[in-house]
C-alpha positions in Angstrom: -37.6 -37.4 25.4 -34.4 -35.2 25.1 -32.8 -37.8 22.7 -35.9 -38.0 20.6 -36.1 -34.2 20.3 -32.4 -34.0 19.3 -32.7 -36.7 16.7 -35.7 -35.0 15.2 -34.1 -31.5 15.2 -30.9 -32.6 13.6 -32.4 -33.5 10.1 -34.5 -30.3 10.3 -31.4 -28.2 10.9 -29.5 -30.0 8.2 -32.4 -29.5 5.8 -32.7 -25.8 6.7 -29.0 -25.3 6.2 -29.2 -27.0 2.7 -32.2 -24.8 1.8 -30.2 -21.7 2.7 -27.3 -22.8 0.7 -29.5 -23.5 -2.3 -31.2 -20.1 -2.0 -27.7 -18.5 -1.9 -26.7 -20.4 -5.1 -29.8 -19.3 -6.8 -29.1 -15.7 -6.0 -25.5 -16.1 -7.4 -26.9 -17.7 -10.6 -29.3 -14.7 -11.0 -26.4 -12.3 -10.7 -24.4 -14.3 -13.2 -27.3 -14.1 -15.7 -28.5 -10.6 -15.2 -25.4 -8.6 -14.4 -23.7 -7.1 -11.3 -26.6 -4.9 -10.2 -29.7 -6.6 -11.4 -30.8 -9.4 -9.0 -29.2 -7.8 -6.0 -31.4 -6.1 -3.5 -30.6 -4.0 -0.4 -29.9 -7.1 1.6 -27.3 -8.5 -0.9 -25.7 -5.0 -1.2 -25.5 -4.8 2.6 -24.0 -8.3 2.7 -21.3 -7.3 0.2 -20.6 -4.1 2.1 -20.0 -6.2 5.2 -17.7 -8.6 3.3 -15.7 -5.6 1.9 -15.4 -3.8 5.2 -14.4 -7.0 7.0 -11.3 -6.9 4.8 -10.9 -3.2 4.0 -11.4 -1.9 7.6 -8.4 -3.7 9.2 -6.4 -3.4 5.9 -6.8 0.4 6.0 -5.8 0.5 9.7 -2.8 -1.7 9.0 -1.7 0.5 6.1 -2.2 3.7 8.1 -0.2 2.3 11.1 2.6 1.0 9.0 2.9 4.2 6.9 2.8 6.2 10.1 6.1 4.5 11.2 8.0 6.5 8.6 5.8 9.6 8.9 6.4 9.8 12.7 10.1 9.6 12.1 10.0 12.3 9.3 7.8 14.5 11.5 10.2 14.4 14.5 13.2 14.9 12.2 11.5 18.0 10.7 11.8 19.7 14.1 15.6 19.3 14.0 16.2 21.3 10.8 15.1 21.8 7.2 18.2 20.0 5.9 17.5 16.9 7.9 13.9 17.0 6.8 14.9 17.2 3.2 17.4 14.3 3.6 14.9 12.0 5.2 12.2 13.0 2.7 14.5 12.1 -0.2 15.5 8.8 1.5 11.9 7.9 2.4 10.3 8.8 -0.9 13.2 8.0 -3.4 15.7 5.5 -2.1 13.4 3.6 0.3 10.6 4.3 -2.2 12.4 2.3 -4.8 12.7 -0.7 -2.5 9.2 -0.3 -1.0 7.6 -0.1 -4.5 9.4 -3.1 -5.9 8.9 -5.3 -2.8 5.2 -4.4 -2.5 4.6 -4.9 -6.2 6.4 -8.3 -6.3 4.5 -9.4 -3.2 1.2 -8.7 -5.1 1.9 -11.8 -7.2 1.2 -13.8 -4.0 -2.1 -11.8 -3.6 -3.3 -13.0 -7.0 -2.4 -16.6 -6.7 -3.3 -17.0 -3.0 -6.7 -15.3 -3.5 -7.6 -17.5 -6.4 -6.4 -20.7 -4.7 -8.4 -19.9 -1.5 -11.5 -19.2 -3.6 -11.1 -22.5 -5.4 -10.9 -24.4 -2.1 -7.1 -25.1 -2.2 -5.8 -23.4 1.0 -2.8 -25.7 1.3 -1.2 -23.9 -1.7 -1.0 -20.6 0.1 1.9 -21.7 2.3 3.8 -22.8 -0.8 3.2 -19.5 -2.6 4.3 -17.7 0.6 7.6 -19.5 0.7 8.3 -18.8 -3.0 7.6 -15.1 -2.4 10.0 -15.0 0.5 12.8 -16.6 -1.6 12.3 -14.1 -4.5 11.9 -11.0 -2.3 14.9 -11.8 0.0 17.1 -12.2 -3.1 15.6 -8.9 -4.4 16.5 -7.3 -1.1 20.2 -8.2 -1.7 20.1 -6.5 -5.1 18.3 -3.4 -3.8 20.8 -2.9 -1.0 23.3 -1.7 -3.6 20.9 1.2 -4.3 21.2 2.2 -0.7 25.0 1.9 -0.7 25.3 4.1 -3.7 22.5 6.5 -2.8 24.7 9.6 -2.6 26.1 9.4 -6.2 22.7 8.4 -7.5 21.0 11.4 -6.0 23.8 13.7 -7.2 23.5 12.2 -10.7 19.7 13.0 -10.5 20.6 16.7 -9.8 20.2 17.0 -6.0 22.5 19.3 -4.1 25.6 17.9 -2.6 24.6 18.7 1.0 21.2 17.0 0.8 22.4 14.1 -1.3 25.3 13.2 1.1 23.1 13.3 4.2 20.3 11.3 2.5 22.9 8.8 1.2 24.3 8.3 4.7 20.8 7.7 6.1 20.0 5.3 3.3 22.9 3.0 4.3 21.6 2.9 7.8 18.2 1.9 6.5 19.3 -1.2 4.6 17.9 -3.6 7.2 14.4 -2.2 6.5 14.6 -3.8 3.0 14.8 -7.3 4.4 11.9 -6.6 6.8 9.9 -5.6 3.7 10.8 -8.9 2.1 9.3 -11.0 4.9 6.5 -8.6 5.9 4.7 -8.0 2.6 4.3 -11.7 1.6 2.8 -12.5 5.1 0.4 -9.7 4.7 -0.8 -11.0 1.3 -1.0 -14.5 2.7 -3.3 -13.3 5.6 -5.4 -11.1 3.3 -6.2 -14.0 1.0 -7.8 -15.7 4.0 -9.5 -12.5 5.3 -7.3 -12.7 8.4 -6.7 -9.0 8.4 -7.7 -8.1 12.0 -4.6 -9.6 13.4 -2.4 -7.5 11.0 -4.1 -4.3 12.3 -3.5 -5.4 15.9 0.2 -6.1 15.4 0.8 -2.9 13.5 -1.1 -0.8 16.1 1.0 -2.3 18.9 4.3 -1.6 17.0 3.3 2.0 16.3 2.4 2.5 20.0 6.0 1.4 20.9 7.5 3.3 18.0 6.0 6.7 19.0 7.6 7.2 22.4 10.8 5.4 21.4 11.4 7.7 18.4 10.9 10.8 20.6 13.4 9.5 23.1 16.1 8.6 20.5 15.6 11.5 18.1 14.7 14.4 20.4 15.5 13.6 24.0 18.8 11.8 23.4 19.6 14.2 20.5 20.7 11.3 18.3 19.1 12.8 15.2 19.2 10.7 12.0 21.1 7.9 13.8 18.2 7.6 16.3 15.7 7.8 13.5 17.4 4.8 11.7 17.6 2.7 14.9 13.9 3.2 15.8 12.5 2.8 12.3 14.5 -0.4 11.6 13.5 -1.8 15.0 9.8 -1.0 14.3 9.8 -3.0 11.1 11.5 -6.0 12.6 9.0 -6.0 15.6 6.3 -6.0 13.0 7.8 -9.0 11.2 8.3 -10.8 14.6 4.7 -10.4 15.5 3.5 -11.7 12.1 5.8 -14.7 12.2 4.7 -15.6 15.7 1.0 -15.6 14.5 1.9 -17.7 11.4 3.7 -20.4 13.4 1.1 -20.4 16.2 -1.2 -22.8 14.3 -3.9 -20.2 13.6 -3.4 -20.8 9.8 -3.0 -24.6 9.9 -5.0 -25.1 6.7 -2.9 -22.7 4.7 0.5 -23.2 6.5 1.6 -26.8 6.8 5.3 -26.0 7.3 8.3 -25.5 5.1 8.2 -27.5 1.9 10.6 -28.4 -1.0 7.7 -27.6 -3.3 8.5 -23.9 -2.7 11.6 -24.3 -4.9 9.6 -25.5 -7.9 8.0 -23.1 -10.5 10.1 -20.2 -9.3 10.6 -18.8 -12.8 6.8 -18.5 -13.5 6.3 -17.0 -10.0 9.1 -14.6 -10.7 7.6 -13.4 -14.0 4.3 -12.7 -12.3 6.1 -11.0 -9.5 8.0 -8.8 -11.9 4.8 -7.9 -13.8 3.1 -7.0 -10.5 6.1 -4.9 -9.5 6.2 -3.0 -12.7 2.5 -2.2 -12.5 2.6 -0.8 -8.9 6.0 0.8 -9.2 5.1 2.9 -12.2 2.2 4.2 -10.1 4.0 4.5 -6.7 7.1 6.1 -8.1 5.3 9.2 -9.4 5.7 10.6 -5.8 9.5 9.9 -6.1 9.6 11.8 -9.4 7.9 14.8 -7.8 10.5 14.9 -5.0 13.4 14.6 -7.5 12.0 17.4 -9.8 11.5 19.6 -6.7 15.2 19.4 -6.0 15.9 20.9 -9.4 13.7 24.0 -8.8 14.6 27.3 -7.3 15.3 27.1 -3.5 15.6 23.3 -3.6 15.7 22.9 0.2 12.3 24.6 0.6 10.9 22.9 -2.5 11.9 19.4 -1.4 10.6 20.1 2.2 7.2 21.3 0.8 6.9 18.5 -1.7 7.9 15.8 0.9 5.2 17.1 3.3 2.6 17.1 0.6 3.6 13.6 -0.5 3.5 12.5 3.2 0.0 13.8 3.5 -1.0 12.2 0.2 0.6 9.0 1.4 -1.5 8.9 4.5 -4.7 9.5 2.6 -3.6 6.9 0.0 -3.6 4.3 2.7 -7.4 4.4 2.6 -7.8 3.4 -1.1 -4.9 1.0 -0.5 -7.0 -0.8 2.0 -9.7 -1.1 -0.6 -7.1 -2.4 -3.0 -6.6 -5.3 -0.6 -10.3 -5.8 -0.2 -11.2 -5.7 -3.9 -8.3 -7.9 -4.9 -9.3 -10.5 -2.4 -13.0 -10.4 -3.3 -12.3 -10.5 -7.1 -9.7 -13.3 -6.8 -12.0 -15.3 -4.5 -15.0 -14.9 -6.7 -13.1 -15.7 -9.9 -11.5 -18.7 -8.2 -15.1 -19.9 -7.3 -16.3 -19.2 -10.9 -18.5 -16.2 -10.2 -17.3 -13.3 -12.5 -20.5 -11.2 -12.2 -20.3 -11.3 -8.4 -16.7 -10.0 -8.7 -18.0 -7.1 -10.8 -20.6 -6.2 -8.2 -17.9 -6.1 -5.5 -15.8 -3.7 -7.6 -18.7 -1.3 -8.0 -19.5 -1.4 -4.2 -15.8 -0.7 -3.4 -15.5 2.2 -5.8 -18.6 3.9 -4.2 -17.2 3.6 -0.7 -13.7 4.8 -1.7 -15.0 7.9 -3.5 -17.2 8.9 -0.5 -14.3 8.6 2.0 -11.7 10.3 -0.2 -14.1 13.2 -0.8 -14.3 13.7 3.0 -10.5 13.6 3.3 -10.2 16.2 0.5 -12.5 18.6 2.4 -10.5 18.1 5.6 -7.3 19.0 3.8 -8.8 22.1 2.4 -10.2 23.3 5.7 -7.0 22.7 7.6 -4.5 23.9 5.0 -3.3 26.8 7.2 -2.6 24.5 10.1 -1.5 21.0 9.2 2.0 22.1 7.8 3.0 23.0 11.4 2.9 19.3 12.3 6.0 18.8 10.1 8.1 22.0 10.3 8.5 25.3 12.1 9.9 27.0 9.0 7.5 29.8 7.9 8.5 29.7 4.2 7.9 25.9 4.0 4.6 26.2 5.8 3.4 28.9 3.4 4.4 26.9 0.4 2.6 23.8 1.6 -0.6 25.8 2.3 -0.4 27.1 -1.3 -0.1 23.6 -2.6 -3.0 22.3 -0.6 -5.5 22.8 -3.4 -3.4 20.5 -5.7 -3.0 18.1 -2.9 -6.8 18.0 -2.3 -7.4 17.3 -6.0 -4.8 14.6 -6.0 -6.5 12.9 -3.0 -9.9 13.0 -4.7 -8.7 11.5 -8.0 -6.8 8.7 -6.2 -10.1 7.4 -4.8 -10.8 5.3 -8.0 -7.5 4.5 -9.7 -5.9 2.3 -6.9 -9.1 0.3 -6.6 -8.9 -0.5 -10.3 -5.3 -1.6 -9.7 -6.7 -4.0 -7.0 -9.0 -5.4 -9.7 -6.0 -6.0 -12.0 -4.2 -7.8 -9.2 -7.2 -10.0 -8.4 -7.8 -10.8 -12.1 -4.0 -11.3 -12.9 -4.0 -8.4 -15.5 -0.7 -6.9 -14.1 1.2 -6.9 -17.5 -1.6 -5.0 -19.3 -2.0 -2.4 -16.6 1.8 -1.9 -16.5 1.8 -0.6 -20.1 -1.2 1.7 -19.3 0.6 3.1 -16.3 3.8 3.6 -18.3 2.0 5.7 -20.9 -0.1 7.7 -18.6 2.3 8.5 -15.8 5.6 8.9 -17.7 4.6 9.9 -21.2 1.6 12.1 -20.7 2.2 13.1 -17.0 5.9 13.7 -17.1 5.7 15.6 -20.4 3.0 17.8 -18.9 5.0 18.5 -15.7 8.2 19.3 -17.6 6.4 21.8 -19.9 4.5 23.5 -17.0 7.3 23.4 -14.5 10.4 24.4 -16.4 9.2 26.0 -19.6 6.3 28.0 -18.1 8.0 28.4 -14.7 5.1 27.2 -12.7 7.4 25.3 -10.3 6.2 22.8 -7.8 2.6 23.4 -8.5 3.2 22.1 -12.0 4.7 18.8 -10.7 1.7 18.1 -8.6 -0.6 19.0 -11.5 1.4 16.6 -13.7 0.8 13.8 -11.2 -3.0 14.4 -11.3 -3.1 14.6 -15.1 -1.5 11.1 -15.2 -3.9 9.7 -12.6 -7.0 11.1 -14.4 -5.9 9.8 -17.9 -4.9 6.4 -16.4 
């Protein structure tokens, strides 16, 4: 009796499964014919929301936790003195920012190729792409280490005061190991994102942050090791992050995508390099606008206060930017997966859903910044002049956060669709021709100071 029931139920279950798959294909075909909104009801929209949040939620947490590693360090250093805060701010947003931007951008080539390969049903290629990315980024780390070594003369050449430049340069040399952690970490993140395995990334980064918080307090404040303690704990945090990710990678949890080291990783490196460079140029031109704000702040009256205030604002914007950055990961994965599966209209629908969510969340963050503008500066410094300056800049910061709700998502679309070269030209024109020109005119000719530099950044984002 039991065997007969089982044998009868099996074909029924198989037929039911086939019918569900056929209905799903019919819905996809309707979307392809009618457009990204027509043909999708509330059920399909809810399904897309769940798919997006399954990637974006853990990706946002991962970005926030990883960004907080540097922010925690900068916050604790700010309670030592304004000079130390200015030095760490310069290193974090300029010298480290150069390496971070290039590494993250070049790692996005893996995001494009892996997402499309996974969507096309070729998961075995993800491991090959991962190894190619490691090779290119580790070699890039060697080149970028020279920027850290010569950070002091570079910062002086860019007009920074001798006192700030020398301290920031010394801290930059101590932070060279961080570059090689970036080179291993970013490709693994893109590798896992392409498979929607983002929950483990959030778990690892949360654990590392939980260790980093008390350890930083002990080394920087309790043991009074200052910038040396900051460098030790921050480098250690990034290598703990890499160790956790490698342990997961080699554990067999990604056996379809990771089949071990292969000589195939040494082939087609030139083509992979060109896509990596295009990705780096696109993201760096966008990310480095924060670096330009810090550098220009050092040329203004009272550079120590200006750099401190600018670095605090950029720190807050960086925290808020992690939210749309999580949606960048989600939309690039969804777009590349759908394009790899031959469903361009479904990819467009996903983009529209992500933009709506991002705008809603960033609007909330903007309101929080405005309502706490008299209080949040105290988290970073005890200097009353710096706190007053940051409170005054909060309106520009809030506008910046709101405008950044859409633009990063569109960058994620470019990554998923492999449009990096085109967007690089757009970013160059908007950020550095329109934006920089506006900032120079307002800041130095009309004497509007730091407010002009933040306004410049927003003009560039809006035009872009």
